[in-house]
ROPA-166048 format. One record per residue: residue in three letters; residue number from 1; x, y, z of N, C-alpha, C, O in turn. Coordinates in Angstrom, 2 decimals, decimal comma. Atoms other than C-alpha are relative to their C-alpha. Example, Ala and Ser with C-alpha at 12.3 -4.5 7.8 and 13.67 -1.06 7.14 Angstrom:
BEGIN
residu=ALA | num=1 | npx=0,89 | npy=-1,19 | npz=0,00 | capx=12,30 | capy=-4,50 | capz=7,80 | cpx=0,90 | cpy=1,20 | cpz=0,00 | opx=1,94 | opy=1,18 | opz=0,66
residu=SER | num=2 | npx=-0,82 | npy=-1,19 | npz=-0,06 | capx=13,67 | capy=-1,06 | capz=7,14 | cpx=-0,77 | cpy=1,09 | cpz=0,73 | opx=-0,26 | opy=2,20 | opz=0,90
This chain:
BEGIN
residu=UNK | num=1 | npx=-0,64 | npy=-0,73 | npz=0,41 | capx=9,63 | capy=105,24 | capz=123,02 | cpx=0,59 | cpy=1,03 | cpz=1,12 | opx=-0,34 | opy=1,64 | opz=1,64
residu=UNK | num=2 | npx=-0,06 | npy=-0,77 | npz=-0,94 | capx=11,46 | capy=107,41 | capz=125,56 | cpx=-0,30 | cpy=1,44 | cpz=-0,58 | opx=-0,37 | opy=1,42 | opz=-1,81
residu=UNK | num=3 | npx=0,09 | npy=-1,11 | npz=0,30 | capx=10,88 | capy=111,30 | capz=125,27 | cpx=0,95 | cpy=0,78 | cpz=-0,92 | opx=0,45 | opy=1,53 | opz=-1,75
residu=UNK | num=4 | npx=-0,56 | npy=0,05 | npz=0,31 | capx=14,02 | capy=111,89 | capz=124,15 | cpx=0,44 | cpy=-0,34 | cpz=-1,59 | opx=1,13 | opy=0,42 | opz=-2,27
residu=UNK | num=5 | npx=-0,08 | npy=0,89 | npz=0,89 | capx=14,08 | capy=109,56 | capz=121,27 | cpx=-1,56 | cpy=0,66 | cpz=-0,96 | opx=-1,59 | opy=0,62 | opz=-2,19
residu=UNK | num=6 | npx=0,98 | npy=-0,56 | npz=0,64 | capx=10,75 | capy=111,15 | capz=120,24 | cpx=-0,07 | cpy=1,58 | cpz=-0,62 | opx=-0,36 | opy=1,91 | opz=-1,76
residu=UNK | num=7 | npx=-0,78 | npy=-1,22 | npz=0,37 | capx=11,78 | capy=114,68 | capz=120,23 | cpx=1,30 | cpy=0,13 | cpz=-1,14 | opx=1,61 | opy=1,22 | opz=-1,63
residu=UNK | num=8 | npx=-1,07 | npy=-0,14 | npz=0,83 | capx=14,69 | capy=113,93 | capz=118,00 | cpx=-0,05 | cpy=-0,34 | cpz=-1,17 | opx=0,87 | opy=-0,49 | opz=-1,98
residu=UNK | num=9 | npx=0,41 | npy=0,24 | npz=1,40 | capx=12,19 | capy=113,13 | capz=115,19 | cpx=-0,34 | cpy=1,46 | cpz=-0,67 | opx=-0,75 | opy=1,49 | opz=-1,83
residu=UNK | num=10 | npx=0,61 | npy=-1,41 | npz=0,00 | capx=11,38 | capy=117,00 | capz=115,12 | cpx=1,14 | cpy=1,29 | cpz=0,31 | opx=0,95 | opy=2,51 | opz=0,26
residu=UNK | num=11 | npx=-1,04 | npy=-0,98 | npz=0,11 | capx=14,75 | capy=118,54 | capz=115,66 | cpx=1,22 | cpy=-0,14 | cpz=-0,74 | opx=1,50 | opy=-1,29 | opz=-1,08
residu=UNK | num=12 | npx=-0,96 | npy=0,35 | npz=1,23 | capx=17,86 | capy=119,16 | capz=113,30 | cpx=1,30 | cpy=-0,19 | cpz=0,93 | opx=2,25 | opy=-0,56 | opz=0,23
residu=UNK | num=13 | npx=-1,12 | npy=0,92 | npz=-0,57 | capx=20,51 | capy=118,14 | capz=115,75 | cpx=-0,24 | cpy=0,30 | cpz=1,56 | opx=-0,88 | opy=1,11 | opz=2,23
residu=UNK | num=14 | npx=0,13 | npy=0,42 | npz=-1,66 | capx=21,19 | capy=116,68 | capz=119,23 | cpx=1,41 | cpy=0,00 | cpz=0,42 | opx=2,35 | opy=-0,41 | opz=-0,26
residu=UNK | num=15 | npx=-1,26 | npy=-0,15 | npz=-0,51 | capx=23,94 | capy=117,51 | capz=121,77 | cpx=0,00 | cpy=-0,75 | cpz=1,15 | opx=-0,77 | opy=-0,43 | opz=2,05
residu=UNK | num=16 | npx=0,18 | npy=0,75 | npz=-0,58 | capx=24,76 | capy=114,71 | capz=123,68 | cpx=1,50 | cpy=0,05 | cpz=0,93 | opx=2,60 | opy=-0,28 | opz=0,50
residu=UNK | num=17 | npx=-1,07 | npy=0,00 | npz=-1,06 | capx=27,02 | capy=115,27 | capz=127,03 | cpx=0,60 | cpy=-1,42 | cpz=0,46 | opx=0,02 | opy=-2,11 | opz=1,29
residu=UNK | num=18 | npx=-0,52 | npy=1,44 | npz=-0,84 | capx=29,18 | capy=112,07 | capz=127,80 | cpx=1,27 | cpy=0,37 | cpz=0,76 | opx=2,12 | opy=1,18 | opz=0,36
residu=UNK | num=19 | npx=-0,83 | npy=-0,13 | npz=-0,75 | capx=31,30 | capy=111,74 | capz=130,68 | cpx=1,25 | cpy=-0,51 | cpz=-0,03 | opx=1,21 | opy=-1,72 | opz=0,18
residu=UNK | num=20 | npx=-1,19 | npy=0,98 | npz=0,07 | capx=35,00 | capy=110,73 | capz=130,38 | cpx=0,32 | cpy=-0,99 | cpz=1,11 | opx=0,66 | opy=-0,54 | opz=2,21
residu=UNK | num=21 | npx=-0,42 | npy=1,16 | npz=-1,03 | capx=35,68 | capy=107,51 | capz=132,35 | cpx=-1,17 | cpy=-0,50 | cpz=0,55 | opx=-1,10 | opy=-1,35 | opz=1,45
residu=UNK | num=22 | npx=1,52 | npy=0,09 | npz=-0,70 | capx=32,16 | capy=107,23 | capz=133,28 | cpx=-1,20 | cpy=-0,49 | cpz=-1,00 | opx=-2,19 | opy=-0,97 | opz=-0,46
residu=UNK | num=23 | npx=0,72 | npy=-0,17 | npz=1,28 | capx=30,26 | capy=106,99 | capz=129,87 | cpx=0,34 | cpy=-1,27 | cpz=-0,57 | opx=1,43 | opy=-1,50 | opz=-1,11
residu=UNK | num=24 | npx=-0,85 | npy=1,37 | npz=0,35 | capx=30,33 | capy=103,33 | capz=129,11 | cpx=-0,28 | cpy=0,17 | cpz=-1,93 | opx=-1,18 | opy=0,80 | opz=-2,47
residu=UNK | num=25 | npx=-0,05 | npy=0,49 | npz=1,24 | capx=31,04 | capy=102,34 | capz=125,36 | cpx=-1,38 | cpy=0,04 | cpz=-0,83 | opx=-1,74 | opy=0,79 | opz=-1,73
residu=UNK | num=26 | npx=1,04 | npy=0,91 | npz=0,21 | capx=27,93 | capy=100,31 | capz=125,00 | cpx=-1,31 | cpy=0,92 | cpz=0,44 | opx=-2,35 | opy=0,88 | opz=-0,21
residu=UNK | num=27 | npx=1,44 | npy=-0,82 | npz=-0,34 | capx=25,31 | capy=102,70 | capz=126,68 | cpx=0,06 | cpy=1,42 | cpz=-0,96 | opx=-0,97 | opy=2,10 | opz=-1,02
residu=UNK | num=28 | npx=0,02 | npy=-0,78 | npz=0,55 | capx=26,31 | capy=105,24 | capz=124,57 | cpx=-0,29 | cpy=-0,23 | cpz=-1,40 | opx=-0,71 | opy=0,72 | opz=-2,06
residu=UNK | num=29 | npx=0,11 | npy=0,27 | npz=1,22 | capx=26,07 | capy=103,65 | capz=121,43 | cpx=-1,65 | cpy=-0,49 | cpz=-0,08 | opx=-2,17 | opy=-0,71 | opz=-1,17
residu=UNK | num=30 | npx=1,18 | npy=0,33 | npz=-0,28 | capx=22,45 | capy=102,69 | capz=123,01 | cpx=-0,96 | cpy=0,72 | cpz=-0,14 | opx=-2,07 | opy=0,49 | opz=-0,62
residu=UNK | num=31 | npx=0,61 | npy=-1,49 | npz=-0,16 | capx=21,57 | capy=106,29 | capz=123,69 | cpx=-0,18 | cpy=0,86 | cpz=-1,61 | opx=-1,05 | opy=1,67 | opz=-1,94
residu=UNK | num=32 | npx=-0,32 | npy=-0,69 | npz=1,64 | capx=22,84 | capy=107,32 | capz=119,69 | cpx=-1,23 | cpy=-0,84 | cpz=-1,07 | opx=-2,00 | opy=-0,36 | opz=-1,91
residu=UNK | num=33 | npx=1,34 | npy=0,71 | npz=0,46 | capx=20,47 | capy=104,32 | capz=118,60 | cpx=-1,40 | cpy=0,57 | cpz=0,13 | opx=-2,12 | opy=0,78 | opz=-0,85
residu=UNK | num=34 | npx=1,37 | npy=-0,73 | npz=-0,33 | capx=17,38 | capy=105,84 | capz=120,24 | cpx=0,02 | cpy=0,90 | cpz=-0,97 | opx=-0,97 | opy=0,90 | opz=-1,70
residu=UNK | num=35 | npx=0,30 | npy=-1,09 | npz=0,47 | capx=18,32 | capy=108,94 | capz=118,50 | cpx=0,25 | cpy=0,08 | cpz=-0,98 | opx=0,36 | opy=1,26 | opz=-1,32
residu=UNK | num=36 | npx=-0,18 | npy=0,02 | npz=1,61 | capx=19,01 | capy=108,04 | capz=114,85 | cpx=-1,15 | cpy=0,60 | cpz=-0,77 | opx=-0,94 | opy=0,79 | opz=-1,97
residu=UNK | num=37 | npx=0,67 | npy=-0,93 | npz=0,60 | capx=16,10 | capy=109,88 | capz=113,92 | cpx=0,39 | cpy=1,03 | cpz=-0,58 | opx=0,13 | opy=1,37 | opz=-1,73
residu=UNK | num=38 | npx=-0,50 | npy=-1,27 | npz=0,23 | capx=17,91 | capy=112,92 | capz=114,21 | cpx=1,35 | cpy=0,18 | cpz=-1,16 | opx=2,43 | opy=-0,40 | opz=-1,08
residu=UNK | num=39 | npx=-1,66 | npy=0,10 | npz=1,20 | capx=20,56 | capy=113,78 | capz=110,99 | cpx=1,08 | cpy=0,35 | cpz=0,76 | opx=2,13 | opy=-0,01 | opz=0,23
residu=UNK | num=40 | npx=-1,28 | npy=-0,44 | npz=-0,62 | capx=23,09 | capy=115,24 | capz=113,58 | cpx=0,16 | cpy=0,44 | cpz=1,08 | opx=0,11 | opy=1,61 | opz=1,47
residu=UNK | num=41 | npx=-0,45 | npy=0,21 | npz=-0,98 | capx=24,07 | capy=113,72 | capz=116,68 | cpx=1,60 | cpy=0,58 | cpz=0,44 | opx=2,53 | opy=-0,10 | opz=0,01
residu=UNK | num=42 | npx=-1,08 | npy=-0,65 | npz=-0,48 | capx=27,04 | capy=116,02 | capz=118,30 | cpx=0,16 | cpy=-0,50 | cpz=1,54 | opx=-0,72 | opy=-0,60 | opz=2,39
residu=UNK | num=43 | npx=-0,37 | npy=0,59 | npz=-1,33 | capx=28,85 | capy=114,66 | capz=121,27 | cpx=1,20 | cpy=1,00 | cpz=0,85 | opx=2,24 | opy=1,46 | opz=0,37
residu=UNK | num=44 | npx=-0,73 | npy=-0,91 | npz=-0,80 | capx=30,42 | capy=116,66 | capz=123,89 | cpx=1,34 | cpy=-0,88 | cpz=1,38 | opx=0,87 | opy=-1,00 | opz=2,51
residu=UNK | num=45 | npx=-0,24 | npy=0,72 | npz=-1,08 | capx=33,07 | capy=114,69 | capz=126,21 | cpx=0,57 | cpy=1,04 | cpz=1,31 | opx=1,61 | opy=1,69 | opz=1,31
residu=UNK | num=46 | npx=0,07 | npy=-0,58 | npz=-1,38 | capx=32,98 | capy=116,25 | capz=129,51 | cpx=0,86 | cpy=-0,76 | cpz=1,14 | opx=0,99 | opy=-1,98 | opz=1,09
residu=UNK | num=47 | npx=-0,59 | npy=0,03 | npz=-1,16 | capx=34,96 | capy=116,16 | capz=132,72 | cpx=1,20 | cpy=-0,89 | cpz=-0,09 | opx=1,42 | opy=-1,90 | opz=0,59
residu=UNK | num=48 | npx=-1,27 | npy=0,56 | npz=0,45 | capx=38,45 | capy=115,43 | capz=130,92 | cpx=1,16 | cpy=0,39 | cpz=1,10 | opx=1,14 | opy=1,52 | opz=1,60
residu=UNK | num=49 | npx=-1,03 | npy=-0,38 | npz=-0,65 | capx=41,48 | capy=115,41 | capz=132,98 | cpx=1,26 | cpy=0,50 | cpz=-1,30 | opx=1,65 | opy=-0,28 | opz=-2,17
residu=UNK | num=50 | npx=-1,12 | npy=-0,55 | npz=0,80 | capx=44,17 | capy=117,41 | capz=130,97 | cpx=1,35 | cpy=-0,74 | cpz=0,54 | opx=1,76 | opy=-0,58 | opz=1,68
residu=UNK | num=51 | npx=-1,14 | npy=-0,15 | npz=-0,47 | capx=47,36 | capy=115,92 | capz=130,94 | cpx=1,28 | cpy=0,14 | cpz=-1,09 | opx=1,44 | opy=-0,47 | opz=-2,15
residu=UNK | num=52 | npx=-1,13 | npy=-0,07 | npz=1,13 | capx=50,60 | capy=117,11 | capz=129,32 | cpx=1,10 | cpy=-1,18 | cpz=-0,80 | opx=1,76 | opy=-1,16 | opz=-1,84
residu=UNK | num=53 | npx=-0,71 | npy=1,00 | npz=0,44 | capx=52,19 | capy=114,02 | capz=129,11 | cpx=-0,87 | cpy=-0,99 | cpz=-1,26 | opx=-0,40 | opy=-2,06 | opz=-1,64
residu=UNK | num=54 | npx=0,97 | npy=0,58 | npz=1,48 | capx=49,23 | capy=112,94 | capz=125,90 | cpx=-0,84 | cpy=-0,73 | cpz=0,44 | opx=-1,52 | opy=-1,27 | opz=-0,43
residu=UNK | num=55 | npx=1,11 | npy=1,21 | npz=-0,28 | capx=47,06 | capy=110,78 | capz=127,51 | cpx=-0,82 | cpy=0,50 | cpz=-1,07 | opx=-1,00 | opy=1,64 | opz=-1,50
residu=UNK | num=56 | npx=0,97 | npy=0,24 | npz=1,55 | capx=44,83 | capy=109,90 | capz=124,55 | cpx=-1,65 | cpy=-0,52 | cpz=1,07 | opx=-1,70 | opy=-0,81 | opz=2,26
residu=UNK | num=57 | npx=1,31 | npy=0,65 | npz=0,22 | capx=40,89 | capy=108,80 | capz=124,49 | cpx=-0,23 | cpy=-0,71 | cpz=-0,86 | opx=-1,34 | opy=-0,51 | opz=-1,36
residu=UNK | num=58 | npx=0,01 | npy=1,42 | npz=1,04 | capx=41,20 | capy=105,90 | capz=122,17 | cpx=-0,97 | cpy=-0,11 | cpz=-0,20 | opx=-1,24 | opy=-0,16 | opz=-1,40
residu=UNK | num=59 | npx=1,02 | npy=0,88 | npz=0,34 | capx=38,01 | capy=104,80 | capz=122,64 | cpx=-1,34 | cpy=1,40 | cpz=-0,34 | opx=-2,38 | opy=1,21 | opz=-0,96
residu=UNK | num=60 | npx=0,57 | npy=-1,16 | npz=0,59 | capx=36,37 | capy=108,17 | capz=122,08 | cpx=0,31 | cpy=0,66 | cpz=-1,61 | opx=-0,35 | opy=0,90 | opz=-2,62
residu=UNK | num=61 | npx=-0,61 | npy=-0,36 | npz=1,69 | capx=38,40 | capy=109,27 | capz=119,12 | cpx=-0,79 | cpy=-0,41 | cpz=-1,21 | opx=-1,24 | opy=-1,56 | opz=-1,24
residu=UNK | num=62 | npx=0,47 | npy=0,51 | npz=1,24 | capx=36,94 | capy=109,11 | capz=115,76 | cpx=-1,54 | cpy=-1,06 | cpz=0,42 | opx=-2,03 | opy=-1,91 | opz=-0,33
residu=UNK | num=63 | npx=1,15 | npy=0,98 | npz=-0,49 | capx=33,90 | capy=107,34 | capz=117,64 | cpx=-1,50 | cpy=0,67 | cpz=-1,58 | opx=-2,05 | opy=1,76 | opz=-1,77
residu=UNK | num=64 | npx=0,98 | npy=0,01 | npz=1,05 | capx=31,33 | capy=106,77 | capz=114,34 | cpx=0,49 | cpy=0,82 | cpz=-1,02 | opx=-0,12 | opy=1,72 | opz=-1,61
residu=UNK | num=65 | npx=-0,61 | npy=0,05 | npz=1,45 | capx=33,76 | capy=107,10 | capz=111,68 | cpx=-0,10 | cpy=-1,12 | cpz=-0,70 | opx=0,38 | opy=-1,18 | opz=-1,84
């Protein structure tokens, strides 16, 4: 197991930084499954480009619900 997966057994939460338009959904799902022993996994979407026209992040919005 990875060091992060081992540490996840002993911490109360994990903050995972996800780069917009870079991190694939499959890679994200794999990483989350490795950390599944942690009861609280938070995602921080980084490097987003703000667009007044209302660009949405459909593949990230509501992930895991």
